[in-house]
Each structure stands twice: as C-alpha cells, then as structure tokens.
Backbone as CSV, one residue per row, in Angstrom:
resi,resn,N_x,N_y,N_z,CA_x,CA_y,CA_z,C_x,C_y,C_z
1,MET,-36.650,-26.043,11.672,-37.146,-25.913,10.305,-38.337,-26.843,10.116
2,ASN,-39.433,-26.288,9.711,-40.624,-27.025,9.311,-41.318,-27.804,10.423
3,ALA,-40.879,-27.699,11.670,-41.595,-28.142,12.867,-42.308,-29.484,12.746
4,ILE,-41.553,-30.533,12.609,-42.095,-31.890,12.593,-41.542,-32.608,13.823
5,ALA,-42.389,-33.373,14.496,-41.953,-34.133,15.663,-42.237,-35.611,15.434
6,MET,-41.484,-36.451,16.156,-41.691,-37.896,16.088,-41.665,-38.436,17.512
7,ASP,-42.607,-39.313,17.817,-42.619,-39.905,19.150,-41.782,-41.180,19.172
8,THR,-41.743,-41.829,20.312,-40.906,-43.021,20.468,-41.397,-44.211,19.649
9,ALA,-42.641,-44.151,19.172,-43.183,-45.205,18.307,-43.014,-44.843,16.830
10,ASN,-42.199,-43.828,16.560,-41.913,-43.353,15.200,-43.125,-42.770,14.486
11,LYS,-44.103,-42.306,15.245,-45.254,-41.629,14.650,-44.903,-40.155,14.460
12,LEU,-45.147,-39.648,13.241,-44.861,-38.246,12.935,-46.040,-37.357,13.308
13,TYR,-45.711,-36.178,13.807,-46.694,-35.139,14.106,-46.302,-33.918,13.290
14,ASP,-47.144,-33.567,12.343,-46.836,-32.492,11.399,-48.031,-31.547,11.333
15,TYR,-48.091,-30.627,12.278,-49.234,-29.724,12.385,-49.120,-28.500,11.482
16,PHE,-47.955,-28.304,10.857,-47.725,-27.098,10.068,-47.334,-27.410,8.623
17,ASP,-47.692,-28.592,8.135,-47.414,-29.014,6.750,-45.929,-28.999,6.407
18,GLY,-45.105,-29.350,7.370,-43.663,-29.381,7.158,-43.230,-30.400,6.118
19,GLN,-43.883,-31.557,6.085,-43.512,-32.571,5.092,-43.735,-32.051,3.679
20,GLN,-44.819,-31.341,3.490,-45.094,-30.764,2.171,-44.018,-29.747,1.801
21,ASP,-43.615,-28.912,2.764,-42.553,-27.943,2.494,-41.240,-28.644,2.162
22,ILE,-40.923,-29.696,2.881,-39.688,-30.430,2.592,-39.762,-31.047,1.202
23,ASN,-40.885,-31.659,0.871,-41.045,-32.233,-0.470,-40.909,-31.177,-1.559
24,ASN,-41.380,-29.955,-1.255,-41.287,-28.851,-2.221,-39.999,-28.045,-2.074
25,ARG,-39.139,-28.469,-1.151,-37.837,-27.840,-0.924,-37.975,-26.359,-0.551
26,ILE,-38.865,-26.093,0.412,-39.131,-24.727,0.863,-38.842,-24.617,2.360
27,ILE,-38.163,-23.539,2.732,-37.919,-23.227,4.136,-38.871,-22.105,4.528
28,ARG,-39.623,-22.324,5.609,-40.509,-21.265,6.112,-40.593,-21.376,7.626
29,THR,-40.940,-20.286,8.249,-41.104,-20.294,9.698,-42.505,-20.771,10.059
30,VAL,-42.657,-21.161,11.301,-43.968,-21.484,11.842,-44.521,-20.205,12.456
31,GLY,-45.696,-19.822,12.062,-46.295,-18.608,12.599,-45.757,-17.364,11.912
32,ILE,-45.692,-16.281,12.656,-45.267,-14.991,12.110,-43.743,-14.933,12.098
33,ALA,-43.180,-14.845,10.903,-41.732,-14.930,10.733,-40.992,-13.868,11.538
34,GLU,-41.481,-12.634,11.537,-40.811,-11.562,12.280,-40.686,-11.918,13.760
35,GLU,-41.735,-12.489,14.314,-41.705,-12.883,15.726,-40.691,-13.990,15.968
36,ARG,-40.632,-14.971,15.075,-39.673,-16.059,15.251,-38.242,-15.528,15.230
37,PHE,-37.942,-14.595,14.338,-36.586,-14.062,14.246,-36.265,-13.131,15.407
38,GLN,-37.263,-12.447,15.951,-37.041,-11.620,17.137,-36.772,-12.496,18.357
39,GLU,-37.407,-13.650,18.420,-37.177,-14.588,19.525,-35.757,-15.141,19.488
40,ASP,-35.253,-15.397,18.284,-33.927,-16.014,18.131,-33.360,-15.622,16.772
41,ALA,-32.480,-14.634,16.763,-31.917,-14.127,15.508,-31.065,-15.167,14.784
42,LEU,-30.546,-16.152,15.509,-29.750,-17.195,14.856,-30.572,-18.023,13.880
43,ARG,-31.874,-17.976,13.999,-32.735,-18.688,13.047,-32.502,-18.190,11.625
44,MET,-32.190,-16.922,11.476,-31.921,-16.387,10.134,-30.656,-17.007,9.554
45,ILE,-29.629,-17.154,10.384,-28.376,-17.770,9.929,-28.610,-19.235,9.584
46,ARG,-29.358,-19.932,10.420,-29.656,-21.344,10.136,-30.462,-21.480,8.852
47,CYS,-31.378,-20.560,8.628,-32.171,-20.573,7.395,-31.255,-20.477,6.177
48,LEU,-30.320,-19.546,6.222,-29.387,-19.382,5.099,-28.483,-20.600,4.948
49,ARG,-28.083,-21.190,6.078,-27.253,-22.395,6.009,-28.016,-23.544,5.351
50,PHE,-29.273,-23.754,5.771,-30.077,-24.816,5.158,-30.291,-24.542,3.669
51,GLN,-30.530,-23.301,3.323,-30.709,-22.963,1.909,-29.457,-23.324,1.120
52,SER,-28.312,-22.975,1.655,-27.053,-23.230,0.964,-26.724,-24.722,0.899
53,GLN,-26.857,-25.410,2.010,-26.476,-26.817,2.064,-27.452,-27.733,1.344
54,LEU,-28.734,-27.407,1.390,-29.760,-28.305,0.861,-30.364,-27.843,-0.458
55,SER,-29.975,-26.652,-0.902,-30.523,-26.057,-2.133,-32.041,-25.894,-2.052
56,PHE,-32.528,-25.527,-0.867,-33.949,-25.233,-0.686,-34.190,-23.765,-1.027
57,ASP,-35.439,-23.432,-1.316,-35.848,-22.037,-1.483,-36.382,-21.531,-0.148
58,ILE,-36.260,-20.226,0.064,-36.825,-19.605,1.254,-38.176,-19.020,0.868
59,ALA,-39.217,-19.342,1.634,-40.554,-18.811,1.367,-40.494,-17.284,1.368
60,THR,-41.271,-16.667,0.500,-41.240,-15.215,0.336,-41.448,-14.490,1.653
61,GLU,-42.452,-14.893,2.434,-42.728,-14.196,3.694,-41.590,-14.360,4.696
62,THR,-40.917,-15.494,4.651,-39.772,-15.723,5.529,-38.599,-14.853,5.100
63,PHE,-38.338,-14.796,3.807,-37.242,-13.979,3.295,-37.475,-12.496,3.584
64,GLU,-38.687,-12.029,3.372,-38.994,-10.612,3.630,-38.832,-10.282,5.110
65,ALA,-39.211,-11.199,5.975,-39.022,-10.981,7.411,-37.542,-10.910,7.759
66,MET,-36.736,-11.736,7.120,-35.290,-11.681,7.347,-34.743,-10.321,6.928
67,ARG,-35.190,-9.826,5.800,-34.714,-8.520,5.312,-35.059,-7.406,6.287
68,THR,-36.246,-7.447,6.872,-36.638,-6.377,7.790,-35.910,-6.471,9.126
69,GLN,-35.410,-7.651,9.474,-34.711,-7.838,10.749,-33.234,-7.489,10.667
70,MET,-32.697,-7.372,9.472,-31.261,-7.103,9.326,-30.983,-5.630,9.255
C-alpha cells in the first residue's frame, strides 16, 4: 500500500506520493490498478482489509479496477 521504502539510516523514499495518500487516508495502487490486481489478486482483499481496519477511502480508479476484476 502506497509504496514507501526506508533504508537502514531511516531515510524515506516516497516516489509515488504515498505519504500524502496516507495523510489523506486514501488507498491507491502504484501504476495501472488493473495490472496490479492481475499480478496479484490478493491485493484486492488486502485493500478491503486496510479500508475496514484503518477507515481509509479507496481511490476511485483503484475501486473501479477492483470492480472490473471481480
């Protein structure tokens, strides 16, 4: 979710604006959502779990991709 990495010196690498999405409580895929879900369908289940547990919203394009994959 939101593709943020941290190195051993605790430096964050956020190439996809994941921190902004977390601050705005939004779940979205990196890149083309349909492709991400085709690569790993469990991502859709994890998305719903994060939405439920964290009360985040799912980005419209991510939600629509989930609908087309089901």
